[in-house]
C-alpha positions as CSV (number, residue, x, y, z in Angstrom):
1,X,98.7,77.6,135.9
2,X,96.1,80.2,135.7
3,X,93.8,80.5,132.5
4,X,90.9,82.3,131.8
5,X,89.8,82.3,128.0
6,X,86.6,84.0,127.2
7,X,85.0,83.9,123.8
8,X,81.8,84.3,122.0
9,X,81.4,88.2,121.3
10,X,81.0,90.2,118.3
11,X,78.5,93.1,116.6
12,X,74.8,92.5,117.3
13,X,72.1,94.6,117.1
14,X,70.2,96.4,119.4
15,X,67.1,93.3,120.6
16,X,69.5,90.9,119.7
17,X,71.7,88.0,121.4
18,X,75.1,86.5,122.1
19,X,76.4,83.7,124.2
20,X,79.8,84.2,126.0
21,X,81.6,81.3,127.0
22,X,84.7,81.3,129.4
23,X,87.3,78.1,129.9
24,X,88.9,78.6,133.5
25,X,91.5,76.5,134.8
26,X,90.8,74.5,137.5
27,X,92.3,76.4,140.4
28,X,90.3,79.5,139.4
29,X,86.9,77.4,138.9
30,X,87.3,75.5,142.1
31,X,86.8,78.7,143.9
32,X,83.2,78.2,143.7
33,X,81.6,81.1,143.1
34,X,82.6,82.8,139.6
35,X,81.0,85.7,137.3
36,X,81.2,87.9,134.3
37,X,82.2,91.0,134.8
38,X,82.4,94.2,132.1
39,X,84.0,97.1,131.5
40,X,82.9,100.1,129.0
41,X,85.1,102.7,127.7
42,X,85.8,105.2,130.4
43,X,84.3,103.0,132.9
44,X,85.3,101.2,135.4
45,X,85.0,96.9,135.4
46,X,82.0,95.7,137.1
47,X,80.6,92.2,138.2
48,X,76.9,91.8,136.1
49,X,76.6,88.1,137.1
50,X,77.7,85.8,139.2
51,X,77.3,81.8,140.1
52,X,78.0,79.2,142.7
53,X,78.9,75.6,142.1
54,X,75.8,74.8,142.9
55,X,73.8,77.2,140.6
56,X,72.7,80.5,142.8
57,X,72.7,83.2,140.8
58,X,73.0,87.0,140.9
59,X,72.4,89.5,138.5
60,X,73.3,93.6,138.4
61,X,70.0,95.4,138.0
62,X,71.3,96.7,134.6
63,X,71.2,93.3,133.4
64,X,68.2,91.1,135.4
65,X,65.4,89.7,133.3
66,X,68.3,89.9,130.1
67,X,70.9,88.0,131.0
68,X,71.6,84.5,132.3
69,X,74.9,83.0,133.8
70,X,75.4,79.3,133.5
71,X,78.5,76.4,134.5
72,X,79.6,73.2,133.2
73,X,81.4,72.4,136.1
74,X,82.9,69.1,134.8
75,X,84.0,71.5,131.4
76,X,85.5,74.1,134.1
77,X,83.5,76.2,131.6
78,X,81.1,79.1,132.9
79,X,78.4,80.7,130.0
80,X,76.1,84.2,130.2
81,X,73.1,84.1,127.7
82,X,72.8,88.2,126.8
83,X,69.5,88.3,125.2
84,X,67.5,92.0,125.0
85,X,70.5,93.5,124.2
86,X,71.1,97.4,124.3
87,X,73.7,99.9,123.3
88,X,74.8,100.4,126.7
89,X,75.6,96.6,127.0
90,X,78.6,97.2,124.8
91,X,82.0,96.8,126.5
92,X,84.8,94.3,127.0
93,X,83.4,91.3,129.1
94,X,86.0,89.1,131.4
95,X,85.1,86.2,133.6
96,X,86.9,85.5,137.0
97,X,86.2,84.4,140.4
98,X,84.7,87.1,142.3
99,X,85.9,85.4,145.6
100,X,89.9,85.8,143.9
101,X,89.1,89.2,142.7
102,X,88.2,90.6,146.4
103,X,91.3,89.0,148.1
104,X,93.9,89.5,145.2
105,X,95.4,93.0,145.4
106,X,96.5,92.2,141.4
107,X,94.2,89.3,140.1
108,X,95.3,87.7,137.2
109,X,92.3,89.0,133.7
110,X,91.8,86.5,130.5
111,X,92.1,88.8,127.4
112,X,88.1,89.5,127.4
113,X,85.5,89.3,124.6
114,X,84.1,92.3,122.8
115,X,81.0,93.2,122.4
116,X,79.4,95.5,120.6
117,X,75.3,96.7,120.4
118,X,75.0,99.0,117.5
119,X,72.9,99.3,114.8
């Protein structure tokens, strides 16, 4: 059974930090690459960070140098450490496998976790 459970979001002031967690089912986690996506109101969902099973990472330019993705393969969990947060980082954050998202017509998504950056 596919499962993606995101947590760790909240309200934070600009410049603050949050750490998101995503517990994934083995069927998703075993696809090698995991990623964090976000969707702001009125915008399309975008991939902001991805990590391979071996630990290689890639980031969207908008978060590079501020966000760090990591994973614990033993726990089927992926994390997103977000520092120096900006109001434009406000969005619902989701995790998923970019491999699955690319090939499945209607991929399963978890409920996401809301991140709001505001003073």
